[in-house]
N, CA, C and O atoms as CSV, one atom per row, in Angstrom:
chain,resi,resn,atom,element,x,y,z
A,1,MET,N,N,69.330,30.291,115.854
A,1,MET,CA,C,70.355,30.658,116.044
A,1,MET,C,C,70.732,32.268,116.527
A,1,MET,O,O,71.665,32.575,117.269
A,2,ILE,N,N,69.858,33.096,115.971
A,2,ILE,CA,C,69.761,34.533,116.125
A,2,ILE,C,C,69.682,34.599,117.870
A,2,ILE,O,O,70.463,35.106,118.675
A,3,GLY,N,N,68.232,33.768,118.092
A,3,GLY,CA,C,67.752,33.790,119.444
A,3,GLY,C,C,68.686,33.550,120.582
A,3,GLY,O,O,68.648,34.211,121.620
A,4,ILE,N,N,69.509,32.598,120.353
A,4,ILE,CA,C,70.562,32.005,121.137
A,4,ILE,C,C,71.831,33.109,121.273
A,4,ILE,O,O,72.453,33.189,122.333
A,5,GLY,N,N,72.163,33.952,120.113
A,5,GLY,CA,C,73.148,34.981,120.283
A,5,GLY,C,C,72.793,36.199,120.950
A,5,GLY,O,O,73.664,36.876,121.496
A,6,LYS,N,N,71.515,36.551,120.952
A,6,LYS,CA,C,70.768,37.461,121.316
A,6,LYS,C,C,70.969,37.530,122.893
A,6,LYS,O,O,71.507,38.374,123.610
A,7,ALA,N,N,70.185,36.042,123.224
A,7,ALA,CA,C,70.089,35.855,124.761
A,7,ALA,C,C,71.554,36.116,125.506
A,7,ALA,O,O,71.656,36.855,126.486
A,8,ILE,N,N,72.756,35.355,124.860
A,8,ILE,CA,C,74.115,35.460,125.291
A,8,ILE,C,C,74.516,36.866,125.361
A,8,ILE,O,O,75.027,37.299,126.394
A,9,LEU,N,N,74.311,37.654,124.277
A,9,LEU,CA,C,74.660,38.790,124.523
A,9,LEU,C,C,74.037,39.849,125.473
A,9,LEU,O,O,74.625,40.893,125.757
A,10,ALA,N,N,72.820,39.517,125.942
A,10,ALA,CA,C,72.108,40.131,126.814
A,10,ALA,C,C,72.527,39.792,128.325
A,10,ALA,O,O,72.657,40.591,129.253
A,11,ALA,N,N,72.728,38.218,128.334
A,11,ALA,CA,C,73.468,37.953,129.541
A,11,ALA,C,C,74.875,38.606,129.873
A,11,ALA,O,O,75.115,38.970,131.024
A,12,GLY,N,N,75.844,38.758,128.805
A,12,GLY,CA,C,76.674,39.407,129.128
A,12,GLY,C,C,76.980,41.020,129.162
A,12,GLY,O,O,78.014,41.552,129.566
A,13,ILE,N,N,75.705,41.713,128.586
A,13,ILE,CA,C,75.751,42.786,129.298
A,13,ILE,C,C,75.426,43.176,130.531
A,13,ILE,O,O,75.856,44.116,131.199
A,14,LEU,N,N,74.236,41.969,130.885
A,14,LEU,CA,C,73.837,42.122,132.208
A,14,LEU,C,C,74.713,41.860,133.466
A,14,LEU,O,O,74.568,42.374,134.575
A,15,LEU,N,N,75.768,40.846,133.025
A,15,LEU,CA,C,76.969,40.659,134.019
A,15,LEU,C,C,77.914,41.730,134.049
A,15,LEU,O,O,78.483,41.952,135.118
A,16,MET,N,N,78.175,42.436,133.041
A,16,MET,CA,C,78.884,43.874,132.951
A,16,MET,C,C,78.222,44.776,133.958
A,16,MET,O,O,78.925,45.314,134.813
A,17,VAL,N,N,76.893,44.987,133.922
A,17,VAL,CA,C,76.214,45.798,134.558
A,17,VAL,C,C,76.173,45.686,136.189
A,17,VAL,O,O,76.277,46.593,137.015
A,18,ILE,N,N,76.006,44.416,136.367
A,18,ILE,CA,C,76.162,43.879,137.456
A,18,ILE,C,C,77.533,44.238,138.187
A,18,ILE,O,O,77.549,44.773,139.295
A,19,GLY,N,N,78.736,43.883,137.442
A,19,GLY,CA,C,80.342,43.727,137.933
A,19,GLY,C,C,80.240,45.182,138.092
A,19,GLY,O,O,80.384,45.372,139.299
A,20,ALA,N,N,80.046,46.451,137.428
A,20,ALA,CA,C,80.172,47.634,137.548
A,20,ALA,C,C,79.213,48.138,138.868
A,20,ALA,O,O,79.835,48.754,139.734
A,21,VAL,N,N,78.056,47.973,139.049
A,21,VAL,CA,C,77.572,48.007,140.426
A,21,VAL,C,C,78.219,47.738,141.485
A,21,VAL,O,O,78.440,48.537,142.395
A,22,LEU,N,N,78.612,46.439,141.430
A,22,LEU,CA,C,79.447,45.979,142.624
A,22,LEU,C,C,80.835,46.652,142.941
A,22,LEU,O,O,81.267,46.796,144.085
A,23,ILE,N,N,81.522,47.072,141.715
A,23,ILE,CA,C,82.432,47.977,142.043
A,23,ILE,C,C,82.380,49.207,142.408
A,23,ILE,O,O,83.268,49.622,143.152
A,24,LEU,N,N,81.384,50.038,141.997
A,24,LEU,CA,C,80.763,51.221,142.661
A,24,LEU,C,C,80.285,50.848,144.241
A,24,LEU,O,O,80.674,51.548,145.176
A,25,ALA,N,N,79.650,50.006,144.390
A,25,ALA,CA,C,79.109,49.864,145.832
A,25,ALA,C,C,80.368,49.615,146.625
A,25,ALA,O,O,80.339,50.099,147.756
A,26,ALA,N,N,81.568,48.912,146.257
A,26,ALA,CA,C,82.822,48.717,147.157
A,26,ALA,C,C,83.465,49.971,147.225
A,26,ALA,O,O,84.097,50.101,148.273
A,27,LYS,N,N,83.516,50.923,146.472
A,27,LYS,CA,C,84.462,52.494,146.362
A,27,LYS,C,C,83.574,53.106,147.203
A,27,LYS,O,O,84.172,53.627,148.145
A,28,THR,N,N,81.905,53.315,147.264
A,28,THR,CA,C,81.368,54.080,148.244
A,28,THR,C,C,81.278,53.590,149.379
A,28,THR,O,O,80.947,54.392,150.253
A,29,GLY,N,N,81.521,52.159,149.805
A,29,GLY,CA,C,81.707,51.655,151.126
A,29,GLY,C,C,80.186,51.132,151.743
A,29,GLY,O,O,79.763,51.182,152.898
A,30,LEU,N,N,79.612,50.665,150.620
A,30,LEU,CA,C,78.387,49.947,150.989
A,30,LEU,C,C,78.691,48.666,151.860
A,30,LEU,O,O,79.757,48.155,151.516
A,31,PRO,N,N,78.207,48.161,152.646
A,31,PRO,CA,C,78.352,46.704,153.328
A,31,PRO,C,C,78.202,45.679,152.787
A,31,PRO,O,O,78.040,44.694,153.509
A,32,PHE,N,N,78.197,45.517,151.398
A,32,PHE,CA,C,78.110,44.312,150.903
A,32,PHE,C,C,78.834,43.176,151.183
A,32,PHE,O,O,79.959,43.290,150.697
A,33,GLY,N,N,78.644,41.896,151.884
A,33,GLY,CA,C,79.821,40.887,152.338
A,33,GLY,C,C,79.804,41.030,153.660
A,33,GLY,O,O,80.309,40.099,154.288
A,34,ARG,N,N,79.303,42.064,154.365
A,34,ARG,CA,C,79.527,42.574,155.900
A,34,ARG,C,C,78.183,42.896,156.619
A,34,ARG,O,O,78.245,43.719,157.532
A,35,LEU,N,N,77.165,42.431,156.364
A,35,LEU,CA,C,75.588,42.293,156.487
A,35,LEU,C,C,75.662,41.727,157.701
A,35,LEU,O,O,76.606,40.984,157.971
A,36,PRO,N,N,74.505,42.046,158.754
A,36,PRO,CA,C,74.212,41.299,159.611
A,36,PRO,C,C,73.719,39.754,159.130
A,36,PRO,O,O,73.102,39.734,158.065
A,37,GLY,N,N,73.864,38.868,159.593
A,37,GLY,CA,C,73.388,37.641,159.234
A,37,GLY,C,C,74.541,36.897,158.414
A,37,GLY,O,O,74.464,35.689,158.191
A,38,ASP,N,N,75.535,37.619,158.008
A,38,ASP,CA,C,76.808,36.844,157.113
A,38,ASP,C,C,77.667,36.245,158.271
A,38,ASP,O,O,77.714,36.857,159.338
A,39,ILE,N,N,78.314,35.133,158.114
A,39,ILE,CA,C,78.954,34.437,159.057
A,39,ILE,C,C,80.196,33.817,158.720
A,39,ILE,O,O,80.388,32.872,157.955
A,40,ALA,N,N,81.084,34.537,159.454
A,40,ALA,CA,C,82.724,34.438,159.131
A,40,ALA,C,C,83.433,33.812,160.202
A,40,ALA,O,O,83.370,34.422,161.270
A,41,TYR,N,N,83.987,32.920,160.192
A,41,TYR,CA,C,84.756,32.133,161.130
A,41,TYR,C,C,86.267,31.921,160.706
A,41,TYR,O,O,86.495,31.301,159.668
A,42,ARG,N,N,87.141,32.336,161.353
A,42,ARG,CA,C,88.515,31.989,161.353
A,42,ARG,C,C,89.239,31.241,162.200
A,42,ARG,O,O,89.370,31.666,163.348
A,43,GLY,N,N,89.835,30.028,161.839
A,43,GLY,CA,C,90.326,28.974,162.659
A,43,GLY,C,C,91.885,29.203,162.540
A,43,GLY,O,O,92.354,30.144,161.900
A,44,LYS,N,N,92.659,28.253,163.219
A,44,LYS,CA,C,93.902,28.498,162.992
A,44,LYS,C,C,94.585,28.277,161.633
A,44,LYS,O,O,95.542,28.949,161.251
A,45,HIS,N,N,93.967,27.196,160.875
A,45,HIS,CA,C,94.370,26.913,159.900
A,45,HIS,C,C,93.672,27.163,158.458
A,45,HIS,O,O,94.148,27.061,157.328
A,46,PHE,N,N,92.416,27.517,158.882
A,46,PHE,CA,C,91.395,27.597,157.747
A,46,PHE,C,C,90.238,28.945,158.087
A,46,PHE,O,O,90.195,29.437,159.215
A,47,SER,N,N,89.382,29.414,157.013
A,47,SER,CA,C,88.718,30.311,157.422
A,47,SER,C,C,87.323,29.726,156.765
A,47,SER,O,O,87.177,28.880,155.883
A,48,VAL,N,N,86.466,30.395,157.428
A,48,VAL,CA,C,85.052,29.895,156.543
A,48,VAL,C,C,84.000,31.157,156.673
A,48,VAL,O,O,83.657,31.636,157.753
A,49,TYR,N,N,83.489,31.670,155.215
A,49,TYR,CA,C,82.730,32.910,155.057
A,49,TYR,C,C,81.364,32.342,154.401
A,49,TYR,O,O,81.341,31.669,153.370
A,50,ILE,N,N,80.324,32.686,155.096
A,50,ILE,CA,C,79.029,32.279,154.412
A,50,ILE,C,C,78.267,33.810,154.545
A,50,ILE,O,O,78.103,34.392,155.617
A,51,PRO,N,N,77.856,34.303,153.255
A,51,PRO,CA,C,77.180,35.277,153.361
A,51,PRO,C,C,75.797,35.335,153.280
A,51,PRO,O,O,75.181,35.875,152.362
A,52,LEU,N,N,75.295,34.760,154.271
A,52,LEU,CA,C,73.502,34.502,154.078
A,52,LEU,C,C,72.959,35.997,153.978
A,52,LEU,O,O,72.225,36.237,153.020
A,53,GLY,N,N,73.245,37.016,154.865
A,53,GLY,CA,C,72.354,38.058,154.781
A,53,GLY,C,C,72.694,38.958,153.208
A,53,GLY,O,O,71.884,39.728,152.691
A,54,THR,N,N,73.995,38.651,152.679
A,54,THR,CA,C,74.074,39.296,151.477
A,54,THR,C,C,73.212,38.493,150.547
A,54,THR,O,O,72.595,39.049,149.639
A,55,SER,N,N,73.157,37.269,150.741
A,55,SER,CA,C,72.546,36.435,149.616
A,55,SER,C,C,71.220,36.671,149.736
A,55,SER,O,O,70.613,36.760,148.669
A,56,ILE,N,N,70.353,36.846,151.124
A,56,ILE,CA,C,69.210,36.980,150.855
A,56,ILE,C,C,68.669,38.407,150.339
A,56,ILE,O,O,67.547,38.504,149.843
A,57,LEU,N,N,69.473,39.430,150.475
A,57,LEU,CA,C,69.333,40.871,149.846
A,57,LEU,C,C,69.653,40.723,148.525
A,57,LEU,O,O,68.992,41.515,147.854
A,58,LEU,N,N,70.307,40.121,147.936
A,58,LEU,CA,C,70.665,40.099,146.451
A,58,LEU,C,C,69.272,39.141,145.960
A,58,LEU,O,O,68.598,39.480,144.987
A,59,SER,N,N,68.928,37.790,146.860
A,59,SER,CA,C,67.993,37.483,145.752
A,59,SER,C,C,66.433,38.057,146.009
A,59,SER,O,O,65.480,37.603,145.376
A,60,ILE,N,N,66.266,39.360,147.254
A,60,ILE,CA,C,65.110,39.974,146.750
A,60,ILE,C,C,65.289,40.827,145.950
A,60,ILE,O,O,64.407,40.890,145.093
A,61,LEU,N,N,66.122,41.563,145.866
A,61,LEU,CA,C,66.513,42.398,144.729
A,61,LEU,C,C,66.145,41.886,143.501
A,61,LEU,O,O,65.290,42.330,142.735
A,62,LEU,N,N,66.891,40.867,143.362
A,62,LEU,CA,C,66.792,40.310,141.908
A,62,LEU,C,C,65.281,39.893,141.578
A,62,LEU,O,O,64.675,40.146,140.537
A,63,ALA,N,N,64.832,39.232,142.639
A,63,ALA,CA,C,63.273,38.845,142.561
A,63,ALA,C,C,62.522,39.933,141.987
A,63,ALA,O,O,61.820,39.703,141.002
A,64,ALA,N,N,62.592,41.253,142.551
A,64,ALA,CA,C,61.850,42.295,142.435
A,64,ALA,C,C,62.201,42.902,140.985
A,64,ALA,O,O,61.336,43.422,140.280
A,65,ILE,N,N,63.493,42.793,140.624
A,65,ILE,CA,C,63.544,43.420,139.518
A,65,ILE,C,C,62.835,42.705,138.391
A,65,ILE,O,O,62.152,43.337,137.584
A,66,LEU,N,N,62.999,41.302,138.320
A,66,LEU,CA,C,62.628,40.396,137.478
A,66,LEU,C,C,60.796,40.338,137.569
A,66,LEU,O,O,59.968,40.126,136.684
A,67,TYR,N,N,60.662,40.583,138.810
A,67,TYR,CA,C,59.071,40.710,138.596
A,67,TYR,C,C,58.467,41.949,138.060
A,67,TYR,O,O,57.375,41.976,137.493
A,68,LEU,N,N,59.300,43.071,138.284
A,68,LEU,CA,C,58.982,44.315,137.515
A,68,LEU,C,C,59.400,44.473,135.775
A,68,LEU,O,O,58.999,45.259,134.916
A,69,TRP,N,N,60.199,43.552,135.742
A,69,TRP,CA,C,60.575,43.581,134.173
A,69,TRP,C,C,59.466,42.540,133.542
A,69,TRP,O,O,59.212,42.735,132.353
A,70,SER,N,N,58.871,41.609,134.099
A,70,SER,CA,C,57.866,40.884,133.465
A,70,SER,C,C,56.542,41.498,133.653
A,70,SER,O,O,55.643,41.118,132.903
A,71,ARG,N,N,56.294,42.378,134.529
A,71,ARG,CA,C,55.142,43.086,134.572
A,71,ARG,C,C,55.277,44.276,133.279
A,71,ARG,O,O,54.287,44.782,132.751
A,72,LEU,N,N,56.278,44.502,133.014
A,72,LEU,CA,C,56.308,45.845,132.203
A,72,LEU,C,C,56.526,45.328,130.630
A,72,LEU,O,O,56.634,46.170,129.738
A,73,HIS,N,N,56.574,44.168,130.392
A,73,HIS,CA,C,56.866,43.326,129.181
A,73,HIS,C,C,55.808,42.601,128.701
A,73,HIS,O,O,55.871,41.888,127.700
A,74,ARG,N,N,54.609,42.799,129.544
A,74,ARG,CA,C,53.315,42.227,129.015
A,74,ARG,C,C,52.509,42.779,127.844
A,74,ARG,O,O,51.464,42.227,127.500
């Protein structure tokens, strides 16, 4: 049970850090959500937003961070 508690606590702290980074990025004017490759369509009665470019960038960054983390903890 202690291991599960530590994992949940670590996940919560990680989510708080990610949230803080996103808030700071929005305040500094970084174009997350408006990158090339993001698709936005506005019709008369609905709108669709598909953040492909942002998703790819975040995936690459997360993969690099996890790769470095695993290399440092060997």
